[in-house]
C-alpha positions as CSV (number, residue, x, y, z in Angstrom):
1,M,5.1,-0.7,-4.1
2,T,8.7,-0.7,-3.2
3,D,9.8,0.8,0.1
4,V,13.4,2.0,-0.2
5,H,13.7,2.9,3.5
6,T,15.1,0.5,6.0
7,P,12.9,-1.1,8.7
8,S,14.8,0.6,11.5
9,T,14.2,4.0,10.0
10,R,10.5,3.3,9.6
11,K,10.2,2.0,13.1
12,S,12.2,4.6,15.0
13,G,11.1,7.5,12.9
14,R,14.5,9.2,13.3
15,G,15.0,12.0,10.8
16,R,11.3,12.2,9.9
17,S,9.2,15.4,10.2
18,Q,6.0,15.6,12.1
19,I,4.1,15.7,8.8
20,D,5.9,12.6,7.6
21,K,5.0,10.8,10.8
22,F,1.4,11.9,10.9
23,F,0.7,10.7,7.4
24,D,3.2,7.9,7.3
25,I,4.6,9.3,4.1
26,T,7.9,7.5,4.3
27,G,6.2,4.3,5.3
28,R,4.1,4.3,2.2
29,G,7.1,4.9,0.0
30,S,6.3,8.5,-0.9
31,S,7.7,12.0,-0.2
32,V,6.2,15.4,0.7
33,S,7.0,16.7,-2.8
34,R,5.2,13.8,-4.5
35,E,2.2,14.2,-2.2
36,I,2.0,17.9,-3.0
37,R,2.4,17.2,-6.7
38,G,-0.3,14.5,-6.6
39,G,-2.7,16.8,-4.6
40,V,-2.3,19.6,-7.2
41,T,-2.8,17.1,-10.1
42,T,-6.0,15.8,-8.5
43,F,-7.3,19.4,-8.0
44,V,-6.6,20.3,-11.6
45,A,-8.2,17.1,-12.9
46,M,-11.4,17.6,-10.9
47,A,-11.7,21.5,-10.8
48,Y,-14.2,21.3,-13.7
49,L,-16.7,19.7,-11.2
50,I,-16.9,23.0,-9.3
51,V,-18.2,24.6,-12.5
52,L,-20.2,21.6,-13.9
53,I,-22.2,20.7,-10.8
54,P,-23.7,24.2,-10.2
55,L,-24.7,24.2,-13.9
56,I,-26.5,20.9,-13.6
57,I,-28.4,21.9,-10.4
58,G,-28.8,25.5,-11.5
59,D,-30.6,24.6,-14.8
60,A,-33.2,22.6,-12.9
61,R,-36.4,23.6,-11.1
62,D,-38.0,22.1,-8.0
63,V,-41.7,21.3,-7.6
64,T,-42.5,25.0,-7.1
65,G,-40.6,26.1,-10.2
66,A,-37.8,27.7,-8.1
67,T,-34.2,27.6,-9.2
68,L,-30.9,27.9,-7.3
69,D,-28.4,30.7,-8.1
70,A,-25.3,29.4,-10.0
71,A,-22.9,31.8,-8.1
72,Q,-24.3,30.7,-4.7
73,L,-24.1,27.1,-5.8
74,S,-20.4,27.5,-6.9
75,T,-19.5,28.7,-3.4
76,M,-21.3,25.9,-1.7
77,V,-19.9,23.2,-4.0
78,A,-16.3,24.4,-3.6
79,L,-16.7,24.8,0.2
80,S,-18.2,21.4,0.8
81,A,-15.7,19.7,-1.5
82,G,-12.8,21.4,0.1
83,L,-13.8,20.8,3.7
84,T,-14.6,17.1,3.2
85,T,-11.5,16.5,1.1
86,I,-9.3,17.9,3.9
87,L,-11.3,15.7,6.4
88,M,-10.6,12.7,4.2
89,G,-6.9,13.5,4.3
90,V,-6.6,14.2,8.0
91,V,-8.9,11.4,9.3
92,G,-8.9,8.8,6.5
93,N,-5.2,9.4,5.5
94,A,-6.1,8.4,1.9
95,P,-5.3,10.2,-1.4
96,L,-9.0,10.5,-2.1
97,A,-10.6,13.8,-3.1
98,M,-14.3,14.5,-2.3
99,A,-16.8,16.4,-4.4
100,A,-20.4,16.4,-5.4
101,G,-20.8,13.2,-7.4
102,L,-21.9,13.0,-11.0
103,G,-23.7,9.7,-10.1
104,V,-25.7,11.2,-7.2
105,T,-26.4,14.8,-8.3
106,P,-28.7,13.8,-11.3
107,I,-30.8,11.8,-8.8
108,V,-31.2,15.0,-6.7
109,V,-32.0,17.0,-9.8
110,F,-34.3,14.7,-11.8
111,Q,-35.8,12.4,-9.2
112,A,-36.1,14.5,-6.0
113,A,-36.6,18.1,-7.1
114,P,-39.6,17.5,-9.4
115,Y,-41.5,16.3,-6.3
116,M,-40.3,18.6,-3.5
117,T,-38.5,21.9,-2.8
118,W,-34.8,22.3,-3.0
119,P,-34.4,22.5,0.8
120,Q,-36.4,19.2,1.1
121,A,-34.3,17.5,-1.7
122,M,-31.1,18.5,0.1
123,G,-32.7,17.2,3.3
124,L,-32.8,13.7,1.6
125,V,-29.1,14.1,0.7
126,V,-28.4,14.7,4.4
127,L,-30.4,11.7,5.4
128,E,-28.5,9.6,2.8
129,G,-25.3,10.6,4.5
130,V,-26.6,9.7,7.9
131,V,-27.6,6.2,6.7
132,I,-24.2,5.7,5.1
133,V,-22.4,6.9,8.3
134,V,-24.5,4.6,10.4
135,F,-23.5,1.7,8.1
136,A,-19.8,2.7,8.5
137,L,-19.8,3.2,12.3
138,T,-21.6,-0.1,12.9
139,G,-19.2,-2.0,10.6
140,I,-22.0,-2.9,8.1
141,R,-20.4,-1.1,5.2
142,Q,-17.0,-2.7,5.8
143,L,-18.6,-6.1,6.2
144,I,-20.3,-5.6,2.8
145,M,-17.0,-4.6,1.2
146,D,-15.2,-7.5,2.8
147,A,-17.9,-9.9,1.5
148,I,-17.3,-8.9,-2.1
149,P,-14.8,-11.4,-3.6
150,L,-11.3,-10.3,-4.4
151,V,-11.8,-10.9,-8.1
152,L,-14.8,-8.4,-8.2
153,K,-12.7,-5.9,-6.3
154,Q,-10.0,-6.2,-9.0
155,A,-12.6,-6.0,-11.7
156,I,-14.0,-2.8,-10.1
157,G,-10.6,-1.2,-10.4
158,V,-10.3,-2.1,-14.0
159,G,-13.9,-1.1,-14.8
160,I,-13.3,2.3,-13.2
161,G,-10.2,2.7,-15.4
162,A,-12.3,2.1,-18.5
163,F,-15.0,4.4,-17.1
164,I,-12.5,7.2,-16.4
165,A,-11.0,6.9,-19.9
166,L,-14.4,7.1,-21.5
167,I,-15.4,10.1,-19.5
168,G,-12.2,11.8,-20.7
169,L,-12.8,10.8,-24.4
170,V,-16.4,11.9,-24.3
171,D,-15.9,15.2,-22.5
172,A,-13.1,16.1,-24.9
173,G,-15.3,15.3,-28.0
174,F,-13.0,12.6,-29.2
175,V,-15.8,10.1,-28.8
176,G,-19.3,11.4,-29.5
177,H,-22.9,10.5,-30.3
178,H,-25.4,11.9,-32.7
179,E,-29.0,10.9,-33.1
180,A,-28.6,10.4,-36.9
181,A,-25.5,8.2,-36.4
182,A,-25.9,4.5,-37.1
183,T,-23.9,3.5,-34.0
184,A,-24.3,4.2,-30.3
185,V,-21.0,6.2,-30.3
186,T,-18.7,7.4,-33.0
187,L,-15.3,8.9,-33.4
188,G,-15.9,12.6,-32.8
189,T,-19.0,13.7,-34.8
190,F,-20.1,11.3,-37.6
191,G,-16.8,9.5,-37.5
192,K,-14.6,12.6,-37.9
193,L,-12.6,14.6,-35.4
194,A,-13.5,18.3,-35.8
195,G,-12.9,21.5,-33.8
196,W,-10.1,23.1,-31.9
197,P,-11.2,21.7,-28.5
198,V,-10.5,18.2,-29.8
199,F,-7.2,19.4,-31.2
200,V,-6.2,20.7,-27.7
201,F,-7.2,17.3,-26.2
202,C,-5.0,15.4,-28.8
203,V,-2.0,17.6,-28.2
204,G,-2.4,17.4,-24.4
205,L,-2.7,13.6,-24.6
206,I,0.3,13.1,-26.9
207,L,2.5,15.4,-24.8
208,M,1.3,13.7,-21.5
209,I,2.0,10.2,-22.7
210,M,5.5,11.2,-24.0
211,L,6.4,12.9,-20.8
212,F,5.0,10.0,-18.7
213,V,6.9,7.2,-20.5
214,R,10.0,9.3,-20.1
215,R,9.2,9.4,-16.3
216,V,9.2,13.2,-16.2
217,P,8.0,14.3,-12.8
218,G,4.6,16.2,-13.0
219,A,3.9,14.8,-16.5
220,M,0.2,15.3,-16.1
221,L,0.4,18.8,-14.6
222,I,2.7,19.8,-17.4
223,G,0.4,18.4,-20.0
224,I,-2.7,20.1,-18.5
225,F,-0.8,23.4,-18.2
226,V,0.4,23.3,-21.9
227,A,-3.0,22.2,-23.2
228,T,-4.8,25.0,-21.2
229,N,-2.5,27.7,-22.5
230,L,-2.9,26.4,-26.0
231,A,-6.7,26.5,-25.6
232,I,-6.6,30.1,-24.3
233,I,-4.5,31.1,-27.3
234,L,-6.8,29.3,-29.8
235,N,-9.9,30.7,-28.2
236,S,-8.6,34.2,-28.4
237,V,-7.5,33.9,-32.1
238,F,-10.3,31.9,-33.6
239,D,-14.1,32.3,-33.5
240,I,-15.0,29.2,-31.5
241,E,-18.5,28.7,-30.1
242,P,-18.4,28.7,-26.3
243,E,-20.5,25.5,-26.2
244,A,-17.7,23.6,-28.1
245,W,-15.5,23.8,-25.0
246,G,-18.1,22.4,-22.6
247,P,-18.8,23.9,-19.2
248,V,-15.5,25.8,-19.0
249,V,-14.4,28.3,-21.7
250,P,-10.7,28.8,-21.7
251,K,-9.9,32.5,-21.3
252,V,-8.1,34.8,-19.0
253,P,-10.7,35.8,-16.4
254,D,-11.7,39.5,-16.0
255,S,-11.0,39.2,-12.3
256,I,-9.3,36.6,-10.2
257,V,-11.1,37.2,-6.9
258,A,-14.8,36.7,-6.4
259,T,-17.0,37.4,-3.3
260,P,-18.2,34.2,-1.7
261,Q,-22.0,33.9,-1.4
262,F,-23.2,31.9,1.6
263,D,-27.0,32.4,1.1
264,L,-27.7,28.7,0.7
265,L,-25.8,27.6,3.8
266,F,-27.9,25.2,5.9
267,N,-31.0,26.0,4.0
268,V,-32.3,22.4,4.5
269,D,-35.6,20.7,5.4
270,L,-34.8,17.2,6.6
271,F,-38.1,15.5,6.6
272,G,-40.3,17.9,4.6
273,G,-39.8,15.8,1.4
274,F,-41.8,13.0,2.9
275,A,-44.8,15.2,3.6
276,R,-44.5,17.0,0.2
277,A,-43.9,14.1,-2.1
278,G,-45.3,11.3,0.0
279,V,-43.6,8.7,2.0
280,V,-43.4,6.2,-0.8
281,T,-41.9,8.6,-3.4
282,A,-39.4,10.1,-0.9
283,S,-38.4,6.7,0.3
284,V,-37.7,5.5,-3.2
285,V,-35.6,8.6,-3.9
286,L,-33.7,8.0,-0.6
287,F,-33.1,4.4,-1.4
288,T,-31.7,5.3,-4.8
289,L,-29.5,8.0,-3.3
290,V,-28.1,5.6,-0.6
291,L,-27.5,2.8,-3.1
292,S,-25.8,5.0,-5.7
293,G,-23.7,6.9,-3.1
294,F,-22.8,3.7,-1.3
295,F,-21.5,1.7,-4.2
296,D,-20.1,4.5,-6.3
297,A,-17.9,5.4,-3.4
298,M,-17.0,1.8,-2.7
299,G,-15.9,1.3,-6.2
300,T,-13.9,4.5,-6.3
301,I,-12.2,3.8,-2.9
302,L,-11.2,0.2,-4.0
303,G,-10.2,1.3,-7.5
304,V,-8.0,4.2,-6.4
305,G,-6.7,2.3,-3.4
306,E,-5.6,-0.5,-5.7
307,E,-3.9,1.9,-8.0
308,A,-2.1,3.5,-5.0
309,G,-0.9,0.1,-3.7
310,L,-2.9,0.5,-0.5
311,V,-4.9,-2.7,-1.0
312,D,-3.4,-6.0,0.3
313,K,-3.5,-9.4,-1.3
314,Q,-6.9,-10.1,0.4
315,G,-8.4,-6.9,-1.0
316,R,-8.3,-5.0,2.3
317,M,-7.3,-1.4,2.8
318,P,-5.8,0.2,5.9
319,G,-8.0,2.6,7.8
320,L,-11.0,1.6,5.6
321,S,-13.6,2.2,8.4
322,R,-12.4,5.8,8.8
323,I,-12.4,6.4,5.1
324,L,-16.0,5.0,4.8
325,T,-17.1,7.2,7.7
326,V,-15.7,10.4,6.2
327,D,-17.3,9.5,2.9
328,G,-20.7,9.3,4.6
329,I,-20.0,12.6,6.4
330,G,-19.3,14.1,3.0
331,A,-22.9,13.5,1.9
332,I,-24.2,15.1,5.1
333,V,-22.0,18.1,4.7
334,G,-22.8,18.4,1.0
335,G,-26.6,18.3,1.6
336,A,-26.4,20.7,4.6
337,I,-24.4,23.2,2.6
338,N,-26.6,22.7,-0.5
339,G,-23.7,21.5,-2.6
340,S,-25.3,18.0,-3.3
341,A,-23.8,14.8,-1.9
342,N,-20.1,14.7,-1.7
343,T,-18.4,11.4,-2.4
344,A,-14.9,10.1,-3.3
345,V,-14.3,11.1,-7.0
346,V,-12.6,8.9,-9.6
347,E,-10.4,11.9,-10.6
348,S,-8.4,11.1,-7.4
349,A,-6.6,8.5,-9.5
350,A,-4.9,11.2,-11.5
351,G,-3.1,12.4,-8.3
352,V,-2.2,8.8,-7.4
353,T,-0.6,8.3,-10.8
354,E,1.6,11.4,-10.0
355,G,2.7,9.7,-6.7
356,A,0.1,10.5,-4.1
357,R,-0.1,7.8,-1.5
358,T,-1.3,9.5,1.7
359,G,-3.8,12.0,3.1
360,L,-1.4,14.9,2.7
361,A,-2.3,14.9,-1.0
362,S,-6.0,15.2,0.0
363,V,-5.2,18.1,2.3
364,V,-3.4,19.9,-0.6
365,T,-6.4,19.2,-2.9
366,G,-8.9,20.3,-0.2
367,G,-7.0,23.5,0.5
368,L,-7.1,24.4,-3.2
369,L,-10.8,23.5,-3.5
370,T,-11.6,25.6,-0.4
371,S,-9.7,28.6,-1.8
372,L,-12.0,28.5,-4.9
373,I,-14.8,30.2,-2.8
374,F,-12.6,33.3,-3.2
375,F,-11.2,32.5,-6.6
376,T,-14.1,30.9,-8.4
377,P,-13.1,32.6,-11.7
378,L,-10.0,30.4,-11.7
379,A,-12.1,27.3,-11.9
380,G,-13.3,28.6,-15.2
381,V,-9.8,28.6,-16.8
382,V,-9.0,25.0,-17.5
383,P,-11.3,23.5,-20.1
384,V,-12.4,19.9,-19.9
385,G,-10.5,19.1,-23.0
386,A,-7.2,20.1,-21.3
387,A,-7.9,18.0,-18.2
388,A,-9.4,15.0,-20.1
389,P,-6.0,13.6,-21.3
390,A,-5.1,12.9,-17.6
391,L,-8.3,10.9,-17.3
392,V,-7.5,8.8,-20.4
393,L,-3.9,8.2,-19.2
394,V,-5.1,7.2,-15.7
395,G,-7.6,4.9,-17.2
396,A,-4.9,3.1,-19.3
397,L,-2.8,2.6,-16.1
398,M,-5.7,1.3,-14.1
399,M,-6.6,-1.2,-16.8
400,T,-3.2,-2.9,-16.3
401,H,-4.7,-4.6,-13.2
402,V,-6.8,-6.8,-15.5
403,R,-3.8,-9.2,-15.5
404,K,-4.7,-10.2,-12.0
405,I,-7.9,-11.8,-13.1
406,D,-8.0,-15.5,-13.9
407,W,-9.7,-15.4,-17.4
408,E,-9.4,-19.2,-17.8
409,N,-12.0,-19.7,-15.0
410,T,-15.5,-18.8,-16.3
411,E,-16.8,-18.7,-12.8
412,I,-14.6,-15.6,-12.3
413,A,-14.3,-14.3,-15.9
414,I,-18.0,-13.7,-16.6
415,P,-18.8,-11.7,-13.5
416,A,-15.5,-9.8,-13.9
417,F,-16.3,-9.0,-17.5
418,L,-19.7,-7.7,-16.7
419,T,-18.4,-5.6,-13.9
420,I,-15.7,-4.0,-16.2
421,V,-17.7,-3.3,-19.3
422,L,-21.0,-2.1,-17.7
423,M,-19.3,0.7,-15.8
424,P,-18.3,2.6,-19.0
425,F,-21.2,1.3,-21.1
426,T,-23.8,2.6,-18.6
427,Y,-21.8,5.5,-17.2
428,S,-22.3,4.1,-13.7
429,I,-20.0,2.5,-11.2
430,T,-23.0,1.2,-9.3
431,V,-24.5,-0.6,-12.3
432,G,-21.1,-2.4,-12.9
433,V,-20.9,-3.4,-9.2
434,A,-24.5,-4.6,-9.2
435,A,-24.1,-6.7,-12.4
436,G,-20.9,-8.2,-11.1
437,V,-22.4,-9.2,-7.7
438,I,-25.6,-10.6,-9.2
439,S,-23.8,-12.6,-11.9
440,Y,-21.2,-13.9,-9.5
441,T,-23.9,-15.1,-7.1
442,L,-25.9,-16.8,-9.9
443,V,-22.8,-18.5,-11.3
444,R,-22.0,-19.8,-7.8
445,I,-25.6,-21.1,-7.4
446,A,-25.4,-22.8,-10.9
447,K,-22.1,-24.5,-9.8
448,G,-23.7,-25.8,-6.6
449,K,-21.7,-23.6,-4.3
450,L,-24.6,-22.2,-2.2
451,R,-23.0,-22.8,1.2
452,Q,-19.6,-21.6,0.1
453,T,-21.0,-18.2,-1.0
454,H,-21.1,-15.4,1.6
455,W,-24.7,-14.8,2.7
456,L,-24.3,-11.0,2.2
457,L,-23.9,-11.7,-1.5
458,Y,-27.4,-13.1,-1.6
459,L,-28.7,-10.1,0.2
460,M,-26.9,-7.6,-2.0
461,S,-28.0,-9.5,-5.1
462,G,-31.6,-9.1,-4.0
463,I,-31.2,-5.4,-3.3
464,F,-29.5,-4.8,-6.7
465,L,-32.4,-6.7,-8.4
466,V,-34.8,-4.2,-6.8
467,Y,-32.5,-1.4,-8.0
468,F,-32.7,-2.6,-11.6
469,A,-36.5,-3.1,-11.3
470,L,-37.1,0.4,-9.8
471,H,-38.9,1.7,-12.8
472,P,-41.6,-1.0,-13.0
473,I,-41.9,-0.8,-9.2
474,E,-42.4,3.0,-9.4
475,E,-45.0,2.5,-12.1
476,A,-46.8,-0.1,-10.0
477,L,-46.8,2.3,-7.1
478,G,-48.1,5.1,-9.3
479,I,-44.9,7.1,-9.2
480,S,-44.2,8.8,-12.6
């Protein structure tokens, strides 16, 4: 990242606004306009989560058969995402947006809720955040991140790029799966692209790429805006099944303003899950939540930080301890508000690609997310197919970091390869990190480098092996 400002200007701060000084915008080679543009881009790229997460949670029942109201969940998800994203910007000074994670939320829905009530399940989310904050404040979390070799950190960024691109391709319907298909995934459905939503995605992606290579400012925002309007027109002209668009159907909302519903606020039972489901079951769920939340966020923070040029040659990131602490607080806030565990989201990379380098972008994103508690209908305007091209383009740009990996050295190449491919193949950042750490440690052992390997890698490898063996462990303990 090139800094065009002279050292004297950076040191003295003459001519710099208070906002510039607070976020060190000039020092990071950015500008207020770029930060605002990046913050808006991240918001647009991730707004679908405010619709999708309530649908995932709202469709599930807890052990008593109770469900949570989707409208109430939308308010909580938007509020918790907005507040924690602003906190990340002000305290962490990083272009990282926070929201209920797609890696952690299914654990709450499918592993916690069947054994306990919703307040008890959200109580475990709060406890997950407490554990992660303790790790961050004591330095354990940063120690773990520092122990991970630079090559794996580079591979994590590349793997997240592939993961983001696959998310975009799948969500848009460009890549699909059908039970009758001979392959795990196909082009569209049965090897064919079909439907107007896929057409919208293709138009958006082509336009976005053309604008980006021409270095047009706001290329992603323009692409998303055009694709969204195209989707609205097509949806009004043709008879398109709502399910074809995914969680968001593109149409002009009947009303822009909605009344926030705060009924779920602080409806949490911290330790009731241990009594209801049993200590063993609740502990296994908590362990899974901590592991997934911990390493999903770690991978995202390193990957987005690398893309933003905030990671130095040793793989370290400025203000990392503050960033990690805010990430843990995000889980606490998400659980307490009943919006699931908040964590740094990979869609933040979209804003970084548009120029975001500081926490000001996160403040912009957070402000827009918070406003959705009053304007939730607006979250239902941009279909996934219109936002997905940004994810594919971001994935392509993040993949360029693969050049930093020494592929001639098998000691490095094999763990890096497993880290990269298993993230998209398993739809999990945690699995990719786990496979990379385990394989790296085993390769080092095979090469006779036991003493040159950081002791934390052995500990992490053991924990990850337990993570992969959770199902047989649960069966042995009598947990369905």
